[in-house]
N, C-alpha and C positions, 0 to 999 in steps of 0.2 A: 526420498533421496537424502543421504547424509550430506551435511555441509560443515566446513570448518570455519570457526569464528576466531579472528585474531586482530591484534593491534600491530603497530609498526615495529620495525627492527629496533634493536637496542631498547627493549620495552621498559617503560617506566611504570609506576604504580597504576596510573589510569589505563594504560594500554592493556595491562593484564587483567585488571578488575573489570574494565568495560567489556572485554571479551567474555569473561565469566558471567557477568550480569546479563548481557544481551543474549548469550547462549541459553541461560536459564529461562529468560522471558520467552524466547522463540520456542523453546521446548514445551513450556507451559501452554503455548498457543497451538501446539500440535506438530511442530517441526522436529527434525532429527538433526541436532547440531552438537558439535564438541568444541569447547574453548581450548585453543592451543596458543603457543607463544612463538615468536620469531627470535627468541634469545632467552638466556637465563635471567631470572629476576635479580634486580640489584639489591643492595643491602636494605634500603628502605622498604622495598616490596617484600623481601623476605621477612622483615620485622612484622609487616602487616599480615601476611599469610600465616605466620607462626602465631601471632597474637590471637587470631580468630580461628586457629586450628584448621586452616584451609590448605588442601594439598597444592603443591606447585604444579603449574600446567605442564603438559607435554610440549617439548620444544621440537619444531619441525624446520627443515631446510627447504622442502618442496611441498606443494599441495596437490599437484596434478596426478601424482602416483597414488593418491588416496580418494580424491573427490573430483567432480567436474564443476562444482559451484562453491564459492566462498563468500563469507560476510566480512566486510572490513569495518573495524571500529577505530576511532582515534587517529585515523589517517586516510588519505586518498591518493597521495602522490605515489606513482609506481616505483620510484627509486627508494621509497621508504617501506615498500611492501615485500611480500615473499618473492623469492628469486624468479619463480615461474608464473608470476601473476598474469602474463600474457597468454598462458596456456589453460586458464580456467575462466569461468564466467563469474562475474561479481553480481550477486543477487540483491545485496543490501549494503548501504554505507551509512554509518552513524558517525558524525564527525563535528569538530568545532574549530577546524583549521581552514586556511585558504584552500581553494580548489585549483589544482595545477597538475599538468601532466597526467590527466585522467580522462579516459573515454571508454565506452563500452559498445559492443555490437548490438546489444539488446536492451530494452527498457529495464529499469531496476527501481528498487525503493531507495531513495536517497534523502537523508535528513541531515541538514547542517544548520547549526545555530551559533551565533556569536556569543557563546558563554565561556566560562573559564575552564570547564571540564566536560569531557564526553559523558561521564557517568551522570552528570546533571541532566543531560538530554534523555538518557536511558531511564532515569527515574520518572520523567514525564511520560514515557511510553508505558511504564508499569501502571501509572495512574490512569492513563487514557484507556488501557485495555482492562482495567479493574483487576489487576493481578497484584496480590499482596507481596511485599518485599520481606523475605525472612530476616530475622534479626542478624544472623551472621553475615548475610549478603549486604544488609544495610551498613554494617560496620565496615565492610570492604569498600562499598561505594562512598561512604563518608571519607575513608582514607584517601581515595582517589581525588576527591574534591579538595581535601586539605593539601595533598601533594601538589596538584596543579595550580592552586591559588595561594600557596604558601600561607596556609591558615588565614585565608581571606585578605591577605596583604598585597597580593599581586594586582597590578592594574587591569588584568584580564578578568578579575572577579566581578560578577554581576549580582544583582539582587536575587536572581534565581539560584545562583550557586549558594549564597548565604542561607536563604530560606530552606532550600532542599537539604543542604548540609546539616542544618539544625534539626530538621525533621528526621533525617537518617540517624542522627545522634540519639534522638529520643527512641527510635525503633531499636537501635542497637544497645541502648542503655549505657552509653558512655558520655563522659564530659569531653566535648570536642576541644576545649582549650587545653586541658591537661593531657589528654591522649594525643592531640595534634602536635604539641611541642615535643613530646617524647618520641613520636613517630618521625618527625622531621630531623631530630638530632640523631636518630638511629641511622639515617642516611648520610651522615657527615663523618662517619668513622673511616677516614681515608688513609690512615697510616699503614694499613695492611695491604693496600692496593698498589699494584705496579703503576708506573707512569703510563704504560700503554692502556691499562684498564681505566685510568682516570680520563684519558683523552678520547676513549671510545665508548664509555659507559652510557652516555646520553647524547650521542652525536646524530645529527641529521644533515643531509645534503640538500643544497638548493642551487638551482641554475639561475645565474644572474649575469646579464650582459655577456653571455657566451662563455662564462667562467663557472666552474663548479666550486661552490663555497660550502665548506663543512663547518658547522657550528655545534660545539659541544658545551654542555653546561655542567658544572660541578658545584654542589651546594656545600657550604662549610660554616663553621662558627668562628673561624680564625683564618683570615686571608694569608697572614704571614706564614702559617704552617704549610699551606699549599705552595706558596712561592719560595719557600726554603728549598723546594725541589725543582726550581725553575729549569736548571740545565737538563735534568732528566725529562721534564715535560717538553722542552724544546726538541730534544732528540727524538722523542716519541712522535711528536707532531711532524717533524721532518720526514720520519719514516712513513707515516701515514700519507703524507702528500706524495712521496715518491712511489710508494707501493700502489696507491689507488688513483693517482692522477688528479688529486685535488689541487686547484690553483691557489686557494686561500683557505687557511684553517684558523678559525676563531675559537679560542677557549674562554668561555665565560666562567669566572670563579665568583660565585655569589654568596655573600654573607647573609644568611637567613635571619640573623638577629637585628641587623640594621638596614637591610634591604638595599645594599650597595653591591656593585659588581666591578671587578677588575678584569679587563679584557686583554688577552694576549693574542696578537695577530701575527701569524707566520705565513709567508708566501707572497705571491704576486697580487697586488691590488691594495696595498696598505693606504695609498692615497684615497681610495674610495672609502675606507674605514674612517679616515680623518674627515672626509667630506660629509659622511653620514652623521657623525656625532659632533661635528664642529669643534674638534679638539685635535691637537697634535699628539702623535704617538711618541713616547719616550722609551727608548730601548724596546720597541715593539709593543709597548703596553700603554693603556689608558684607563683611568678610573672613571666609572660612570655612576655617580650617586643616584640612588632611587631607581636604578634599572635592575629588574629581576626577571623580566619576561622576554624570552627569546622570540616568541610568536608576535608580541605586540610592540616591543621596544627595541629590538635588535634587527630582526629580518626586514620589517617595512622600511626603516631609514636606509638600510643597505641597498635594498632593491631600488629605491629612489635614486641613490647615489650612482648605482651601476647603470641606470637607465640612460 
């Protein structure tokens, strides 16, 4: 029985690479799977795939018209998954995020670990099943770890991420420092993107205190370059809130060179943002030094504030 393997909507590098890596592993173990994506790769991911001469994944909008079972990687929350997730059975989940809004009618294989990257967990599965990681795939998985941990600088980074990342670099035959910086910079070319693309490229929805909170993150090497377009960004966010029913939209603009974030908060609930970070918003913005992780440094304090 064929299964589709995919990461979350608005896929980042780990979502696409984890799908490819886990699909490869499952197929080596006798399954029949295909890695697909729930959106087009972003600039960083395109750089990665092109660098290792790896084809872009097929993008799907629905799964139930092709298969009856699916495999989820790098996510579990239904609002982040394929539109018809309720119409298919989930057979496997490999994830490194919180577990929320997730249930199944039948038993499944579920593996979640508090590490910085889903591909770190998948490498462990390769090792446990004694399946060799090909050099190209090692390069892709290294790229996912670099992306999710911001080259091991994110507070989500664990010793496992670092050790496995270095091992993958050896297999791929690349310098993780030189390649990693080049890769991260490739994802910060924002001038050609529309404001709508910037506020939707890496956005995820969260339910907090009865409100829908949308959090998008944009990486850059120059905060001023992004905020020179603030009026465009505000208009794009307002449209997103109106069109999709988001109560609060947070845009994280993160400088990957100094690991600082400027947060733009538009919508209902700004008082909760101030409570979460212990700072006043000025013109809907607040600077958050040392904050680079949505998963560990932004969502948890927000959830506590909304509780």
